[in-house]
N, C-alpha and C positions, 0 to 999 in steps of 0.2 A: 075428473071433470074434464067434460069438452072441451076443447080447446078454444072453440068460438065463445064459450060461457066465459071462459078463465081471462080472456081480451079482454071483454065486456066488464067482468067484476073487479077487476085490476085496474079497469080504465086506462089500460093500455091504448085501446079502440071503444070511442065513448058510446057506441050502438053495438048489438048484436047482429043485426042483421047485416051491418057493414063488414063485423068481423068474419062472419060467416061467407060474405062475397069475397074477402080478401083471399080466405082460405080454399075456396071451392076454384078462385081464380090464377091458383099457385103461388100466391106471394107471400105466403107462410110456411117457413120450414122449421121442422123440431128436430132438432140432433141431426142436424144434416140431410133431411129427406123432405121433400115436399109433404104437407099435412093435408088431411081433410080437416073438415067443422070437426066432425067427430073423434078425432083423437084425442086419445086419454095423455093428459098432463099430469107429470107428477114431480115432486120437487127434485130438482138438480136437474132439468132439460133446461137445454138453449133453444130460444126460437128466434129466428131471424125474420123479420117483416118489410116487405118494400112495398112503396106506395111511389110510384115513377123512378125519379131519381134519389127520393128519400128512403134510408136504410136504417133499421133499429135494430139491434141483437141484446137479448135480455137473457137474464136465468130467472127458471121458476125459483122463489126461495121460500113460499110458502100456497098450498092449496087450499082454502076455505069457500066454502059456500056463500057466505054472507058477510060483507065487510063496508065497515063507513068509507064514506069518501077520503077521509083525512088519514086514514091507515092503510088504503088502499095501494100506496108506493111500497110499503113493507113485502108485498106478494112477490115481486120481484128485485133483479139486481140489471143495473144497465152495464151493458159491457162496451156497448159501440150505440152513438147516436149521433146523426147529424141536427142542425139547426131545426130542420123542419120538423121532423118526427118530435123533438121536445116541445115543439110550437101545439103541435095535434094532439100531446098529451094533456099540454097546461089547459 
C-alpha cells in the first residue's frame, strides 16, 4: 500500500492530500529514510512523522485497504508521540 494512503486509512493523518504533502515535503521517514508518498508500506515498517516541533514514531502492525474508523488504531503501534501529535490523531 502507498504510504500516503496508509497514513489516511490508519487515520494518523486525516486527509490523503495532507499526507502526500507531508511526504513530498520530506517530513515523513520510513525505516530511517525520507519517504515519498508512493513508497510501499508493509508490516513491521517504522514511520517517523514531523510537523514543526511535533514528532510521532509508529510501527506498522497491519496493512488493510478498508478499515472502519473505530478499528483504524489497530493498523499501527505508537512508539513515540508528543502531545501535539496525539491531539492531531484524535
